[in-house]
C-alpha positions as CSV (number, residue, x, y, z in Angstrom):
1,X,-17.2,10.9,2.0
2,X,-17.8,14.4,3.4
3,X,-16.2,17.5,1.9
4,X,-12.5,17.2,1.4
5,X,-10.3,19.6,3.4
6,X,-8.5,22.4,1.6
7,X,-5.2,21.6,3.5
8,X,-3.8,19.8,6.5
9,X,-2.5,22.0,9.4
10,X,-0.7,19.2,11.1
11,X,0.2,15.5,11.1
12,X,-2.6,14.9,13.5
13,X,-5.1,16.5,11.2
14,X,-3.8,14.4,8.3
15,X,-4.0,11.1,10.2
16,X,-7.4,11.9,11.6
17,X,-8.7,12.4,8.0
18,X,-6.8,9.5,6.6
19,X,-8.2,7.1,9.3
20,X,-11.8,8.3,9.0
21,X,-13.9,5.3,7.8
22,X,-16.5,5.6,5.0
23,X,-20.1,4.4,5.5
24,X,-19.4,1.6,3.0
25,X,-16.4,0.3,5.1
26,X,-18.5,0.5,8.3
27,X,-21.2,-1.5,6.6
28,X,-18.9,-4.1,5.2
29,X,-17.1,-4.7,8.5
30,X,-20.4,-5.0,10.3
31,X,-21.3,-8.0,8.1
32,X,-17.9,-9.6,8.4
33,X,-17.8,-11.8,11.5
34,X,-14.8,-11.8,13.8
35,X,-11.9,-9.6,15.0
36,X,-9.1,-8.2,12.9
37,X,-5.4,-9.0,13.0
38,X,-2.9,-6.7,11.2
39,X,0.5,-8.5,10.5
40,X,3.3,-6.0,9.8
41,X,1.5,-3.1,11.4
42,X,4.6,-1.0,11.9
43,X,5.2,0.0,8.2
44,X,4.2,3.1,6.4
45,X,0.6,2.2,6.0
46,X,0.0,-0.2,8.9
47,X,-0.7,2.3,11.7
48,X,-3.4,4.2,9.7
49,X,-5.0,1.0,8.5
50,X,-5.3,-0.4,12.0
51,X,-6.7,2.8,13.3
52,X,-9.2,3.0,10.5
53,X,-10.3,-0.6,11.3
54,X,-10.9,0.3,14.9
55,X,-12.8,3.5,14.1
56,X,-14.9,1.5,11.5
57,X,-15.7,-1.4,13.9
58,X,-15.2,-0.1,17.5
59,X,-16.8,-3.3,18.8
60,X,-14.1,-5.6,17.2
61,X,-10.8,-6.4,18.7
62,X,-8.0,-5.0,16.4
63,X,-4.5,-6.5,17.1
64,X,-1.4,-5.1,15.3
65,X,1.7,-7.2,15.2
66,X,5.2,-5.9,14.5
67,X,8.7,-5.7,16.1
68,X,7.9,-2.1,17.0
69,X,11.4,-1.0,16.4
70,X,10.3,2.6,15.5
71,X,9.7,4.8,18.5
72,X,6.1,6.0,19.2
73,X,4.2,3.5,16.9
74,X,3.2,1.2,19.7
75,X,2.0,4.0,22.0
76,X,0.0,5.6,19.2
77,X,-1.8,2.3,18.4
78,X,-2.5,1.8,22.1
79,X,-4.0,5.3,22.3
80,X,-6.3,4.5,19.3
81,X,-7.5,1.3,20.9
82,X,-5.4,-1.1,18.8
83,X,-3.8,-3.9,20.7
84,X,0.0,-3.9,20.0
85,X,1.5,-7.5,19.9
86,X,5.3,-7.5,19.6
87,X,6.6,-10.4,17.5
88,X,9.2,-11.2,14.9
89,X,7.3,-12.8,12.0
90,X,10.4,-14.8,11.0
91,X,10.1,-16.7,14.3
92,X,7.7,-19.6,13.8
93,X,7.3,-20.1,17.5
94,X,6.3,-16.4,18.0
95,X,4.0,-16.6,15.0
96,X,2.1,-19.6,16.6
97,X,1.5,-17.6,19.7
98,X,-0.3,-14.7,18.0
99,X,-4.1,-14.8,18.5
100,X,-5.9,-16.7,15.7
101,X,-8.4,-14.0,14.8
102,X,-11.0,-14.5,12.0
103,X,-9.7,-11.7,9.7
104,X,-6.0,-11.1,8.8
105,X,-4.5,-8.2,6.9
106,X,-0.9,-9.2,5.9
107,X,1.2,-6.1,5.4
108,X,4.7,-7.5,6.1
109,X,7.5,-7.5,3.4
110,X,10.8,-6.2,2.5
111,X,11.6,-3.8,-0.5
112,X,14.2,-1.2,0.3
113,X,17.6,-2.8,0.9
114,X,16.3,-5.9,-0.9
115,X,19.4,-6.0,-3.1
116,X,21.7,-5.5,-0.1
117,X,20.5,-8.7,1.7
118,X,18.9,-10.9,-0.9
119,X,18.4,-14.0,1.4
120,X,16.5,-11.8,4.0
121,X,14.3,-10.4,1.2
122,X,13.3,-13.8,0.1
123,X,12.7,-15.0,3.7
124,X,10.5,-12.0,4.4
125,X,8.6,-12.1,1.1
126,X,8.2,-15.8,0.6
127,X,9.0,-17.8,3.8
128,X,6.9,-15.6,6.1
129,X,3.9,-15.7,3.8
130,X,4.1,-19.5,3.7
131,X,4.2,-19.7,7.5
132,X,1.4,-17.2,7.9
133,X,-0.8,-19.0,5.3
134,X,-0.4,-22.2,7.3
135,X,-0.7,-20.8,10.8
136,X,-3.8,-18.7,9.9
137,X,-5.4,-21.1,7.5
138,X,-8.8,-20.8,9.3
139,X,-8.9,-17.0,8.8
140,X,-9.7,-14.8,5.9
141,X,-6.4,-13.3,4.6
142,X,-6.0,-10.1,2.6
143,X,-2.4,-10.1,1.6
144,X,-0.7,-6.8,0.5
145,X,1.1,-7.3,-2.8
146,X,2.4,-5.0,-5.5
147,X,2.0,-4.1,-9.2
148,X,5.7,-5.1,-9.4
149,X,4.5,-8.7,-10.0
150,X,3.5,-7.7,-13.5
151,X,5.8,-7.2,-16.4
152,X,6.2,-3.7,-17.8
153,X,3.3,-2.9,-20.1
154,X,2.9,-0.2,-22.8
155,X,2.0,3.1,-21.3
156,X,-1.0,3.5,-23.6
157,X,-2.4,0.1,-22.6
158,X,-4.3,1.3,-19.5
159,X,-2.2,-0.9,-17.3
160,X,-1.9,-4.6,-16.5
161,X,-5.1,-6.3,-15.6
162,X,-5.6,-9.2,-13.1
163,X,-5.5,-11.5,-16.1
164,X,-2.0,-10.3,-17.1
165,X,0.4,-13.2,-16.2
166,X,2.5,-12.2,-13.2
167,X,5.9,-12.5,-14.8
168,X,7.9,-9.7,-13.1
169,X,10.8,-7.8,-14.6
170,X,14.3,-8.5,-13.2
171,X,15.2,-8.1,-9.5
172,X,14.8,-10.1,-6.4
173,X,12.2,-7.8,-5.0
174,X,9.7,-8.3,-7.8
175,X,10.4,-12.0,-8.1
176,X,10.1,-12.6,-4.3
177,X,6.7,-10.7,-4.3
178,X,5.5,-13.1,-7.0
179,X,6.7,-15.9,-4.7
180,X,4.7,-14.3,-1.8
181,X,1.5,-14.5,-3.9
182,X,2.2,-18.1,-4.9
183,X,2.5,-19.1,-1.2
184,X,-0.9,-17.5,-0.4
185,X,-2.4,-19.1,-3.5
186,X,-1.1,-22.5,-2.7
187,X,-2.2,-22.6,0.9
188,X,-5.6,-21.0,0.1
189,X,-6.2,-23.8,-2.4
190,X,-5.0,-26.5,0.1
191,X,-7.0,-25.3,3.0
192,X,-9.9,-23.4,1.5
193,X,-8.7,-20.2,3.0
194,X,-10.7,-17.2,1.7
195,X,-8.6,-14.1,0.7
196,X,-7.5,-11.5,-1.8
197,X,-4.1,-10.6,-3.2
198,X,-4.0,-6.8,-2.9
199,X,-1.8,-5.5,-5.8
200,X,-1.2,-1.9,-4.7
201,X,0.7,0.9,-6.4
202,X,1.4,3.6,-5.2
203,X,-0.2,4.8,-2.0
204,X,-0.1,8.6,-1.3
205,X,0.5,10.2,2.1
206,X,1.6,13.8,2.4
207,X,4.8,12.6,4.1
208,X,6.0,10.1,1.4
209,X,5.0,8.6,-1.9
210,X,5.4,9.4,-5.6
211,X,3.7,12.8,-5.4
212,X,5.9,13.8,-2.4
213,X,9.0,12.6,-4.3
214,X,8.3,14.6,-7.5
215,X,7.0,17.6,-5.6
216,X,10.0,17.8,-3.3
217,X,12.4,17.6,-6.2
218,X,10.6,20.5,-7.9
219,X,10.6,22.5,-4.7
220,X,14.3,21.9,-4.1
221,X,15.4,22.5,-7.7
222,X,16.5,18.9,-8.3
223,X,16.4,17.0,-11.6
224,X,13.6,14.6,-12.2
225,X,14.4,11.5,-14.3
226,X,11.7,10.8,-16.7
227,X,12.8,7.3,-17.8
228,X,10.0,5.8,-15.8
229,X,7.7,8.4,-17.3
230,X,4.3,7.1,-16.2
231,X,2.8,6.0,-12.8
232,X,-0.5,5.2,-11.0
233,X,-1.3,6.5,-7.5
234,X,-4.1,6.3,-5.0
235,X,-4.8,8.1,-1.7
236,X,-3.6,6.0,1.2
237,X,-6.9,6.3,3.0
238,X,-8.7,4.9,0.0
239,X,-6.2,2.1,-0.3
240,X,-6.6,1.2,3.4
241,X,-10.4,1.3,3.2
242,X,-10.4,-1.0,0.2
243,X,-8.0,-3.5,1.9
244,X,-10.3,-3.8,4.9
245,X,-13.3,-4.1,2.6
246,X,-11.6,-7.0,0.8
247,X,-12.1,-9.0,4.0
248,X,-15.8,-8.9,3.2
249,X,-15.1,-9.5,-0.5
250,X,-12.7,-12.4,0.0
251,X,-12.8,-15.3,-2.4
252,X,-12.0,-19.0,-2.1
253,X,-9.5,-19.6,-3.4
254,X,-7.8,-16.2,-3.1
255,X,-7.8,-13.9,-6.1
256,X,-5.9,-10.8,-7.1
257,X,-7.2,-7.3,-7.2
258,X,-5.4,-4.2,-8.6
259,X,-5.6,-1.2,-6.3
260,X,-4.6,2.2,-7.7
261,X,-6.0,5.3,-9.2
262,X,-7.9,5.1,-12.5
263,X,-5.5,7.4,-14.3
264,X,-2.1,6.7,-16.0
265,X,-0.2,9.8,-14.9
266,X,2.6,11.4,-16.9
267,X,5.5,12.2,-14.6
268,X,6.4,15.2,-16.7
269,X,2.9,16.7,-16.4
270,X,2.9,16.0,-12.7
271,X,6.2,17.9,-12.3
272,X,4.9,20.8,-14.3
273,X,1.8,21.0,-12.1
274,X,3.9,21.1,-9.0
275,X,6.1,23.8,-10.6
276,X,3.0,25.9,-11.1
277,X,1.7,25.4,-7.6
278,X,5.1,25.9,-6.0
279,X,6.2,28.8,-8.2
280,X,9.2,26.9,-9.4
281,X,10.7,25.5,-12.6
282,X,10.6,21.7,-13.2
283,X,14.0,20.4,-14.2
284,X,13.3,17.4,-16.4
285,X,15.9,14.9,-17.7
286,X,15.7,11.7,-19.7
287,X,13.2,10.3,-22.1
288,X,10.0,8.5,-21.0
289,X,10.2,4.8,-21.7
290,X,7.3,3.3,-23.8
291,X,6.5,0.9,-21.0
292,X,6.1,1.0,-17.2
293,X,4.8,-0.7,-14.1
294,X,1.1,0.3,-14.5
295,X,-2.0,-1.3,-13.1
296,X,-5.6,-1.2,-14.5
297,X,-8.0,-0.5,-11.7
298,X,-11.2,-1.5,-13.6
299,X,-12.0,-4.5,-11.3
300,X,-11.5,-2.4,-8.2
301,X,-13.8,0.3,-9.4
302,X,-16.4,-2.3,-10.3
303,X,-16.3,-3.9,-6.9
304,X,-15.7,-0.8,-4.7
305,X,-16.3,2.3,-6.7
306,X,-13.7,4.9,-7.6
307,X,-11.4,6.4,-5.0
308,X,-12.9,9.2,-2.9
309,X,-9.9,11.5,-3.2
310,X,-9.1,12.6,-6.8
311,X,-5.6,13.1,-8.2
312,X,-5.8,16.9,-8.4
313,X,-6.7,17.2,-4.7
314,X,-3.7,15.0,-3.7
315,X,-1.4,17.1,-5.8
316,X,-2.7,20.3,-4.2
317,X,-2.4,18.9,-0.7
318,X,1.1,17.7,-1.4
319,X,2.2,21.0,-2.8
320,X,0.8,22.8,0.3
321,X,2.5,20.4,2.6
322,X,5.9,20.8,0.9
323,X,5.5,24.6,0.7
324,X,5.0,24.7,4.5
325,X,8.0,22.3,5.0
326,X,5.9,19.9,7.0
327,X,7.0,16.5,8.3
328,X,8.5,13.9,5.9
329,X,9.3,10.2,6.5
330,X,12.4,10.5,4.3
331,X,11.5,7.2,2.6
332,X,11.7,7.7,-1.2
333,X,9.6,5.3,-3.2
334,X,12.2,4.9,-6.0
335,X,9.4,4.7,-8.4
336,X,11.9,5.6,-11.2
337,X,13.9,2.3,-10.8
338,X,13.5,0.1,-13.9
339,X,16.2,-2.6,-13.2
340,X,14.5,-3.9,-10.0
341,X,17.4,-3.1,-7.8
342,X,16.2,-1.5,-4.6
């Protein structure tokens, strides 16, 4: 990775940096045969992952599938050389018509609003993965998952490892995510489908994420609830790069990998750092719980090396972004939720 920028002047500059592939990603995709299909490309991370894939492997066909309900996403992908394929993944007939490419990155899922329409949450997080695992059984499948499949672990433990049994805390979101993994595991074993279960928490973009949430509250003088007092985060560009590299590092049957930063971060300390950078006072409430949703990134670091963007740089970028009142997606992570109700 070349020298990190001091700040981002615009969304375009941010996305250009975020989609810039590393030499290791270029090398991995060069030795991974076949084209790349991104299912659920319309979410927060999908567009930058698809663009990174195309920049890393310009000779490969990269197809992004979504309903494309958000304006501008399809046009931006087209401009980047990513083929947009409109489809509703809940429609089995539509799913069957999608090109059967050799490499699949599955990013579809439902979290926010999960408690408001529980049947849809289970359909998106369990039924769709089951259909995808069947339809694309001849592909490699890297399936985005979450640290929420783990139980809460002690904050001093260093986080749950891939050996920690995935018995999630209460809530339909976490349980349906465990169901998603089970579907990919089942069909991978049945059909010999190579893959990885990509247990991510939490990706950082200047426009959303845990750092954005904490920093914005400090900037705006809002109270910060410390009950979920510890988190892990990783730069979205690093997460996307590792997801694409998992295509090269797929296993048969599929196996989990935790993807996050190596530190367990105290939310209170994070808030104080933002207060210092923004010239504000952090308003902290509540008492940090002794447990949290925390992942241990040891396996990821062993396979792929540490993330390129360190925590302090992400904090500085976020503070600068907020200070200049730059664009936001207005999509809170709700990292502080402990009862599983999203």
